[in-house]
N, C-alpha and C positions, 0 to 999 in steps of 0.2 A: 809407631811410637806415640805415646800420649803426651800432649802439650797443654799448657794452661796460659792464657793471655788475658790481659785487661783491655777492654774496649774504652776508648777515649770519647765519652759522651760529653762534649763541651757544653751543650745546652741542658741545663739542670732546672727543669720546671716540672710541675705536676703533669702538664700536658705532654712533655717529652717522656716522662715515666709511663704514662698511659700508652703512648705510641710504641715504646719498646715492648711493653707487656703484650700489646696486641700483635706486634710482629712475631715475637717468639712463640705465641700461643696458637698460631694459625694451624688449623686442622690438616691442611695439605702438607705441612711440615712435620707434625707431631703424631699423626695417626699411623699405627703400624699393626696390621692384621686386625683392624677394628678396635684396637686398644689405644687410648690417649696416653701419650708420654709427656704430658704437661702436668707436672707434679709440684708439690710445695713442701717446704720444711718450715714449721711454726706458722703455717698459713694454709688456707684453702686456695688452690691455684686460681679458680675461676672468680674468686672475690678478692684476689690479692691486692688489686689497686685500692679498693676501699679499706682493706686492712692496713696497708702501708700508710694511707692518709690518716686513718683513725689513730694509729700509733703516734704519728707526728703531732697531731692536734692534742692528744692526751698529755704529751710531755712538752707542749708548747715549743716545738722545734720544727717549724714549717719552712724556715728560710734556709738558704745555702744549698749544699748538695743534697739531692733527693734520693739518689740510688747509685749503686755500683753495678757494672755489667762485665761479666767474664765469659770467655768461651773455652771449653774443655774439649779438645779434639783427640781422636783415636786413630790408630793406623789400621788399614784394611787387613794387614798381615796378622793382626791379633784375633781376627775372626770372632769378635764378640757380638752378641745380639743387641738390638736397640734397648731391650729391657735391662740387660746387664749394664749398658752404658748409663741408663737413667739411674739405676741403683748406685753406681759409682758416683754419679753427680750428687745424689742425695747424701751419700756418705761423706763426701768432701764438704758439703754445706754444713752438715752436723758438726764436723770436726773444726772447721775454720770459722764458722759464724753461728755458734751455739745459741746466742741470745738475740738473733736477728731473724726476721722473716725473709725467706729465700724462695724464689721460684726457680725450678729446674725444668727446662724444656729440651727434650731430645729431638733433634732434627734428623729426619731419615730421608729427606727428599733429594739429597745430593748424593754423590758417589762416596762420600765419607761421613760416617756417623759423628756427630758432635753435640755437646750440651751447651745451652745458654743458661748461665746463672745470673739472675737479677736479684740484688741484695738491697733491702731497705737500709737507708743511711742512719736510721734511729732504732735503737734496741727496743724490742717489745717487752723486755724484762725490767730494765732499769732506766731506760730513756737516754742512755749514753750515745753520743754521736760516733759513728764509725769513721775512722781516718785511715787512709792507706798511703804508703810510700813504697819506694823500691824494695826496701828490706821486707816489708809485709808481702809484697808480690812474690819475692823469692821464697819466702816461707810457705806461701800457698803452693808454689810449684814443687817444693820439696815434699810437702805432705801429699800432694797429688801423685808424685812419683811413688811414695810409699804405699798409697792405696792401690795404685795400678799394679805395682809389683806383687802385692798381696793377692791380687786377683789373677796373677799369672800373665800380666800384660807387659810389653816392652816399654822402656822409657828412653828418653834422649840421653846419651852419654854426656857426662859433665863437660868434656872438652869440646863437644859439638854445640852446646847451648847458645854460644854467641858466634858461631861460624856463619859468616855472611858472604856468599859468593854470588857473582853476577852472571856467570855463564855455566852451561852444562858441559860436563865431560862426556866422552862416548859411553861410558858405563851408565851414567845417569840418564842418557837418552834411552837406553834399553829399559831402564826403570820406568821411564815415561811411557813406553809401550805397554808396560804392565799396569799402568794406571796409577802410579805412585809419584808422579812428577809434581813438584810444587808449581811449576809454570802451567801445567795443564790444569791443576786445581784453580789457578788464578784465572785462566781463560774461562773455565766453567763458571766461576763466581761472577765474572764480568758479564757473561751472557745472561746469567740468572738475574743479576741486578738490573740489566737493561730491560728485562721483561716487565719490571714494575716501576720504571723511572721515566717520568715525563720531563725532567729537567736535570741539570747538573747537580743541584742540591740534593734531590731525592736519590740520584744515582750514588753519590758519595755516601749518603746515609745508609743505603742498602749495603754497600760494600763494608762500611764500618760495623754494621750489625753482624757480619760474618767474620769479623776480626781483621779485616784489611784496612790499611791506611791509604788514602789517596791524596797525593800532593798535586793539586791542580790550581795554578795561579795564572793570572792574565799576563804576567811578566815573563813566564817561561814558555818555551816552544813546545815542550813535551809534558805529558802527564807521567808521574812516577807512582807506581804501586808498591806498597810494602806489605809483604805477607805476614801472617801471624807469627811465623818463625824468624822474621827479620830479613828475608830475601827482598832485594830491591829490583825493580824491573821497569824500564821505560815503555811507553806505549809503542814506540818504534821497534821494540824487540819481541813483540808478540806475534809477528808473522801474519798479521791480519790488518789490512788498512782500515777496517771498520773502527778499530780502537784508537786510531790516531786522534790527537786532540782536536784538530780542525774538523775532522769528520764527525766526531761526537758532538761538537758544537752545532754543526748543521743538523744533525739528527734530532737534537733536543729542540732546536728552533722549529724544525718541521713538526715535531710532536705538539709544540705549544700552539701552532697555527692550525692544527687538524684535530680531529676527535680521537685522541690517543686512549686506548683501552688497556689498562694495566692487566697483566696476567697472560698476555698473548705470547706464545712461543715464537722464537725467531723463525721467520719463513726460510724455506730452503734456498731462496735467492739472496738472503742476507738482509740485515737491518736497513741498509742504505738504499734498498731498491726503491722505496717510496720517494726518498729524497732525490735520487737520480732521475726517476721517471717524471717527477714534477718539478725538476730543478728550474726550468724556464719560468713556469708560473710562480714559483716561490721567489725567484730573483726579482721578477716584476713587482710582486707584492712588496718586497722589502724596499725596492727603489722608490715606490710610491709612498711608503710609510715613513721612511727615514733615509738619511744620507749614509749609505754604507759602502765600504770598499768593494772591489771586485771579489766575488766569491772564490774560495779555494777550489782547485780541481776536485771534482767528485769522481771516485774511481768507478770504472765500468769493469765488471768482473769478466775476465776472459775464461775460457773453458779450463785452462790449466790452473788459474787462480782459484776458480770455484772448486776444483778437485782438492786443492790444498786446504781450503777452508773447511770443506767437508771432512777431510782426513783429520784436521785439528780437532774438530768437534767430536769425532768418534773417539779420538785418543782421550780427550777431556772427560768423556763419558765412560771411559774404561773399556771401550769396544776394540776389537782386533781389526787390523787393516789387512785387506787382501792384496796380494801381489806387492808385498812390502819392499822387496829388493829393487823394484822399478820405480818406487815412489820418489818423487822429487828430482829425478835425473834431468828433467827438462826445466826445472825451476831453480831453486836455491840449493846448491850442492852442500852448503854448510848448515842447512836447516836443523839437522839432528844434533849438531855440535854446539850451537849457539843459542839454545833455548833458555 
């Protein structure tokens, strides 16, 4: 089913605009069979930052909001190609933002094809400033549905657009095994965000770029993730202790004290291996550097836990599990029902 969501980019500067454009334009995300799916409407994609800035200066509107960012996602069941997805994104840009410069970047590096649309906040035709509210977003979604239906794609039924559930029913778990679970998509997104995050701020920014909201405050014990479709999930419900708030805090602290290299895939032994292995040295360093409380317990992966983590990763990547009937019997019996 096709969906359309707005990304809340609270930081509105030319620097943040450049950062978003660089993110969505990455070749590893937009190259498909040697063809770049980084395209533009009313602008040349590779010079879009300069064109956005020139338009603002020409009409003397360089202050305030600099851009709008949207994510257009598609269901695997629709079997559309990345090129078709990019075409649909350009069509939506033309219908909804006819007088504005829009970048359309189709990402193909995850299990689900999706478009990023970055819209200049100032019209390149008459200099009018673009303003968006809830009614505008709903109109974009309605037009998105019309375009997708015209291309033979499925859309979200009206009665399901605001359906927000916190747990999975048995039938939905089977959907998860087929690679269409919102929670498995979330796990995949978190793992990908961790590949490029050296601290909490960059992790949250990476998640927001993919349409997810992250509620992470010092006052709350848990992190809450909100998917593009409005599903809410606590860190403790992800069946992987790596994603617990206290463990992510230790992971990012460890990365800040070591030479973290963005782009490294998660090792088979998990993200926390380095923290666990060097926990004693890390704690001594912190005690010498500042007055800190006793560190939280860092999990040591047992064989059964490691198998469960590997199974989760396979499901998130859309892979099939072997010996599925025996899976989880020695661990959490309710794993499949409470995702």
